[in-house]
py3Dmol code that shows the C-alpha trace and the ligand (Angstrom):
import py3Dmol

protein = """\
ATOM      1  CA  MET A   1       0.049   0.006  -0.005  1.00  0.00           C
ATOM      2  CA  GLY A   2       1.002   3.599   0.156  1.00  0.00           C
ATOM      3  CA  SER A   3       1.277   3.916  -3.633  1.00  0.00           C
ATOM      4  CA  TYR A   4      -1.678   6.359  -3.937  1.00  0.00           C
ATOM      5  CA  ASP A   5       0.120   9.778  -4.260  1.00  0.00           C
ATOM      6  CA  LYS A   6      -2.751  11.941  -4.946  1.00  0.00           C
ATOM      7  CA  PRO A   7      -4.624  14.361  -2.698  1.00  0.00           C
ATOM      8  CA  LEU A   8      -6.933  12.723  -0.106  1.00  0.00           C
ATOM      9  CA  PRO A   9      -9.971  14.133   1.488  1.00  0.00           C
ATOM     10  CA  GLU A  10      -9.828  14.798   5.223  1.00  0.00           C
ATOM     11  CA  ALA A  11     -13.031  14.155   7.151  1.00  0.00           C
ATOM     12  CA  ASP A  12     -14.232  16.953   9.576  1.00  0.00           C
ATOM     13  CA  PRO A  13     -17.079  16.354  12.284  1.00  0.00           C
ATOM     14  CA  ASP A  14     -19.539  17.234   9.558  1.00  0.00           C
ATOM     15  CA  SER A  15     -18.369  14.930   6.837  1.00  0.00           C
ATOM     16  CA  GLN A  16     -17.305  12.051   8.969  1.00  0.00           C
ATOM     17  CA  PRO A  17     -20.313   9.976   8.443  1.00  0.00           C
ATOM     18  CA  PHE A  18     -20.058  10.526   4.715  1.00  0.00           C
ATOM     19  CA  TRP A  19     -16.549   9.213   4.475  1.00  0.00           C
ATOM     20  CA  GLU A  20     -17.208   6.179   6.857  1.00  0.00           C
ATOM     21  CA  GLY A  21     -20.090   5.318   4.522  1.00  0.00           C
ATOM     22  CA  CYS A  22     -17.870   5.421   1.582  1.00  0.00           C
ATOM     23  CA  ARG A  23     -15.452   3.129   3.287  1.00  0.00           C
ATOM     24  CA  ALA A  24     -18.349   0.716   3.775  1.00  0.00           C
ATOM     25  CA  HIS A  25     -19.313   1.170   0.130  1.00  0.00           C
ATOM     26  CA  ARG A  26     -22.511   3.062   1.169  1.00  0.00           C
ATOM     27  CA  LEU A  27     -23.327   6.558  -0.231  1.00  0.00           C
ATOM     28  CA  MET A  28     -24.553   8.372   2.917  1.00  0.00           C
ATOM     29  CA  LEU A  29     -26.307  11.662   2.773  1.00  0.00           C
ATOM     30  CA  GLN A  30     -27.194  14.096   5.484  1.00  0.00           C
ATOM     31  CA  ARG A  31     -30.782  15.233   5.527  1.00  0.00           C
ATOM     32  CA  CYS A  32     -32.414  18.022   7.545  1.00  0.00           C
ATOM     33  CA  ALA A  33     -34.414  16.559  10.368  1.00  0.00           C
ATOM     34  CA  ASP A  34     -36.834  19.529  10.242  1.00  0.00           C
ATOM     35  CA  CYS A  35     -37.461  20.352   6.549  1.00  0.00           C
ATOM     36  CA  GLY A  36     -36.224  16.989   5.074  1.00  0.00           C
ATOM     37  CA  ALA A  37     -33.964  18.735   2.477  1.00  0.00           C
ATOM     38  CA  PHE A  38     -30.730  16.647   1.728  1.00  0.00           C
ATOM     39  CA  ARG A  39     -27.629  18.404   2.317  1.00  0.00           C
ATOM     40  CA  PHE A  40     -24.367  18.068   0.475  1.00  0.00           C
ATOM     41  CA  PRO A  41     -21.646  18.698   1.387  1.00  0.00           C
ATOM     42  CA  ALA A  42     -22.752  18.092   4.911  1.00  0.00           C
ATOM     43  CA  SER A  43     -22.966  21.187   7.127  1.00  0.00           C
ATOM     44  CA  ARG A  44     -23.977  22.305  10.616  1.00  0.00           C
ATOM     45  CA  HIS A  45     -27.027  24.343   9.285  1.00  0.00           C
ATOM     46  CA  CYS A  46     -29.616  23.676   6.802  1.00  0.00           C
ATOM     47  CA  PRO A  47     -29.302  26.109   3.885  1.00  0.00           C
ATOM     48  CA  HIS A  48     -33.058  25.983   3.447  1.00  0.00           C
ATOM     49  CA  CYS A  49     -34.455  26.454   7.068  1.00  0.00           C
ATOM     50  CA  ARG A  50     -31.220  27.091   9.189  1.00  0.00           C
ATOM     51  CA  SER A  51     -32.109  23.992  11.325  1.00  0.00           C
ATOM     52  CA  THR A  52     -29.053  22.311  13.054  1.00  0.00           C
ATOM     53  CA  ARG A  53     -30.912  18.967  13.304  1.00  0.00           C
ATOM     54  CA  ALA A  54     -29.942  16.336  10.847  1.00  0.00           C
ATOM     55  CA  GLU A  55     -30.045  12.620  10.207  1.00  0.00           C
ATOM     56  CA  TRP A  56     -28.023  10.390   7.764  1.00  0.00           C
ATOM     57  CA  LEU A  57     -29.551   8.156   5.236  1.00  0.00           C
ATOM     58  CA  PRO A  58     -28.211   5.806   2.594  1.00  0.00           C
ATOM     59  CA  ALA A  59     -28.557   7.474  -0.905  1.00  0.00           C
ATOM     60  CA  LYS A  60     -29.878   5.439  -3.821  1.00  0.00           C
ATOM     61  CA  GLY A  61     -26.411   5.932  -5.517  1.00  0.00           C
ATOM     62  CA  GLU A  62     -28.148   7.010  -8.673  1.00  0.00           C
ATOM     63  CA  GLY A  63     -28.116  10.218 -10.472  1.00  0.00           C
ATOM     64  CA  SER A  64     -27.447  11.879 -13.710  1.00  0.00           C
ATOM     65  CA  VAL A  65     -24.653  14.040 -15.294  1.00  0.00           C
ATOM     66  CA  PHE A  66     -25.387  17.726 -14.625  1.00  0.00           C
ATOM     67  CA  SER A  67     -22.153  19.101 -16.075  1.00  0.00           C
ATOM     68  CA  TRP A  68     -18.628  17.844 -16.864  1.00  0.00           C
ATOM     69  CA  ILE A  69     -15.386  18.549 -18.311  1.00  0.00           C
ATOM     70  CA  VAL A  70     -12.738  16.169 -19.885  1.00  0.00           C
ATOM     71  CA  VAL A  71      -9.217  16.851 -18.960  1.00  0.00           C
ATOM     72  CA  VAL A  72      -7.066  16.204 -21.922  1.00  0.00           C
ATOM     73  CA  HIS A  73      -3.943  18.377 -21.360  1.00  0.00           C
ATOM     74  CA  PRO A  74      -2.720  18.220 -17.737  1.00  0.00           C
ATOM     75  CA  VAL A  75      -0.853  21.324 -16.527  1.00  0.00           C
ATOM     76  CA  PRO A  76       2.762  20.789 -15.609  1.00  0.00           C
ATOM     77  CA  GLY A  77       3.124  19.025 -12.215  1.00  0.00           C
ATOM     78  CA  ASP A  78      -0.571  17.781 -12.294  1.00  0.00           C
ATOM     79  CA  VAL A  79      -0.609  14.604 -10.099  1.00  0.00           C
ATOM     80  CA  TYR A  80      -3.411  13.413 -12.291  1.00  0.00           C
ATOM     81  CA  ALA A  81      -1.302  13.702 -15.445  1.00  0.00           C
ATOM     82  CA  ALA A  82      -1.161   9.912 -15.949  1.00  0.00           C
ATOM     83  CA  GLU A  83      -4.864   9.762 -15.791  1.00  0.00           C
ATOM     84  CA  VAL A  84      -5.722  11.764 -18.832  1.00  0.00           C
ATOM     85  CA  PRO A  85      -8.158  11.778 -20.410  1.00  0.00           C
ATOM     86  CA  TYR A  86     -10.184  11.948 -17.214  1.00  0.00           C
ATOM     87  CA  VAL A  87     -13.561  13.452 -16.396  1.00  0.00           C
ATOM     88  CA  VAL A  88     -14.526  15.822 -13.595  1.00  0.00           C
ATOM     89  CA  ALA A  89     -18.303  16.046 -13.309  1.00  0.00           C
ATOM     90  CA  LEU A  90     -21.091  17.378 -11.229  1.00  0.00           C
ATOM     91  CA  VAL A  91     -23.482  14.614 -10.744  1.00  0.00           C
ATOM     92  CA  GLU A  92     -27.046  15.441  -9.705  1.00  0.00           C
ATOM     93  CA  LEU A  93     -28.169  12.590  -7.357  1.00  0.00           C
ATOM     94  CA  ALA A  94     -31.651  11.283  -7.177  1.00  0.00           C
ATOM     95  CA  GLU A  95     -32.034  12.972  -3.776  1.00  0.00           C
ATOM     96  CA  GLY A  96     -31.609  16.432  -5.484  1.00  0.00           C
ATOM     97  CA  VAL A  97     -28.004  17.429  -4.355  1.00  0.00           C
ATOM     98  CA  ARG A  98     -25.054  17.787  -6.672  1.00  0.00           C
ATOM     99  CA  MET A  99     -21.726  16.036  -5.958  1.00  0.00           C
ATOM    100  CA  ALA A 100     -18.265  16.778  -7.636  1.00  0.00           C
ATOM    101  CA  THR A 101     -16.969  13.593  -8.723  1.00  0.00           C
ATOM    102  CA  ASN A 102     -15.410  11.650 -11.641  1.00  0.00           C
ATOM    103  CA  ILE A 103     -17.096   9.682 -14.329  1.00  0.00           C
ATOM    104  CA  VAL A 104     -15.402   6.330 -15.053  1.00  0.00           C
ATOM    105  CA  GLY A 105     -15.954   3.260 -17.036  1.00  0.00           C
ATOM    106  CA  CYS A 106     -16.800   4.938 -20.280  1.00  0.00           C
ATOM    107  CA  ASP A 107     -15.303   6.797 -23.129  1.00  0.00           C
ATOM    108  CA  PRO A 108     -14.934  10.336 -21.645  1.00  0.00           C
ATOM    109  CA  HIS A 109     -15.935  11.848 -25.031  1.00  0.00           C
ATOM    110  CA  GLY A 110     -19.103   9.781 -24.949  1.00  0.00           C
ATOM    111  CA  ILE A 111     -20.654  11.475 -21.926  1.00  0.00           C
ATOM    112  CA  GLU A 112     -23.905  13.379 -22.430  1.00  0.00           C
ATOM    113  CA  ALA A 113     -25.866  15.731 -20.354  1.00  0.00           C
ATOM    114  CA  ARG A 114     -28.448  13.898 -18.152  1.00  0.00           C
ATOM    115  CA  MET A 115     -26.792  10.755 -18.734  1.00  0.00           C
ATOM    116  CA  PRO A 116     -27.962   8.241 -16.064  1.00  0.00           C
ATOM    117  CA  VAL A 117     -25.038   7.322 -13.640  1.00  0.00           C
ATOM    118  CA  GLU A 118     -24.480   5.094 -10.643  1.00  0.00           C
ATOM    119  CA  VAL A 119     -21.948   5.206  -7.836  1.00  0.00           C
ATOM    120  CA  VAL A 120     -18.891   2.999  -7.681  1.00  0.00           C
ATOM    121  CA  PHE A 121     -16.455   2.914  -4.835  1.00  0.00           C
ATOM    122  CA  ASP A 122     -12.744   3.247  -5.354  1.00  0.00           C
ATOM    123  CA  ASP A 123     -10.724   2.103  -2.301  1.00  0.00           C
ATOM    124  CA  VAL A 124      -7.711   4.303  -3.004  1.00  0.00           C
ATOM    125  CA  THR A 125      -6.122   3.661   0.423  1.00  0.00           C
ATOM    126  CA  PRO A 126      -7.056   1.343   3.402  1.00  0.00           C
ATOM    127  CA  GLU A 127      -8.665   4.315   4.989  1.00  0.00           C
ATOM    128  CA  ILE A 128     -10.107   6.337   2.091  1.00  0.00           C
ATOM    129  CA  THR A 129     -12.700   5.325  -0.383  1.00  0.00           C
ATOM    130  CA  LEU A 130     -13.699   7.747  -3.164  1.00  0.00           C
ATOM    131  CA  PRO A 131     -17.258   7.736  -4.710  1.00  0.00           C
ATOM    132  CA  ARG A 132     -17.132   7.906  -8.470  1.00  0.00           C
ATOM    133  CA  PHE A 133     -19.894   7.378 -10.933  1.00  0.00           C
ATOM    134  CA  ARG A 134     -20.195   5.226 -14.110  1.00  0.00           C
ATOM    135  CA  PRO A 135     -22.895   5.007 -16.678  1.00  0.00           C
ATOM    136  CA  ALA A 136     -25.962   3.318 -15.152  1.00  0.00           C
ATOM    137  CA  ALA A 137     -26.555  -0.357 -16.075  1.00  0.00           C
ATOM    138  CA  GLY A 138     -29.313   0.528 -18.421  1.00  0.00           C
ATOM    139  CA  ALA A 139     -27.291   3.267 -20.168  1.00  0.00           C
ATOM    140  CA  ARG A 140     -23.936   1.355 -20.739  1.00  0.00           C
ATOM    141  CA  ARG A 141     -23.089   0.597 -24.232  1.00  0.00           C
TER     142      ARG A 141
END
"""
ligand_1 = """\
1
ZN
Zn -34.099 22.233 6.842
"""
view = py3Dmol.view(width=600, height=400)
view.addModel(protein, "pdb")
view.setStyle({"model": 0}, {"cartoon": {"style": "trace"}})
view.addModel(ligand_1, "xyz")
view.setStyle({"model": 1}, {"stick": {}})
view.zoomTo()
view.show()
């Protein structure tokens, strides 16, 4: 192990349940316990009603591509240079929140807006698992 040389997320008290869920291959989302709105990223206050009450629920792990870029030319020193072409995307989850992530498992140039995607879990280190998305089973070609 120890061969993963890219930046890793650091959990804080708000995001800890999210990262623990990823490690268990479960996409967990924080939901306001008062108005029911999902929050991502997790935060202390609900952006809709300012409530500090929250609960954690497993997300469906499904969504669609909201926007994306294909990185083709890495800048000098880019730790992701060996990965090009790679996709950085904003995925809109079924729960209504948008998550910055990568789209994997398909031709980066074949991605389309609103394309259905599903979560896949990438265990990059023993402690950290990153959620990425691939075309949903029904949309894979
Ligand atoms: Zn709320």
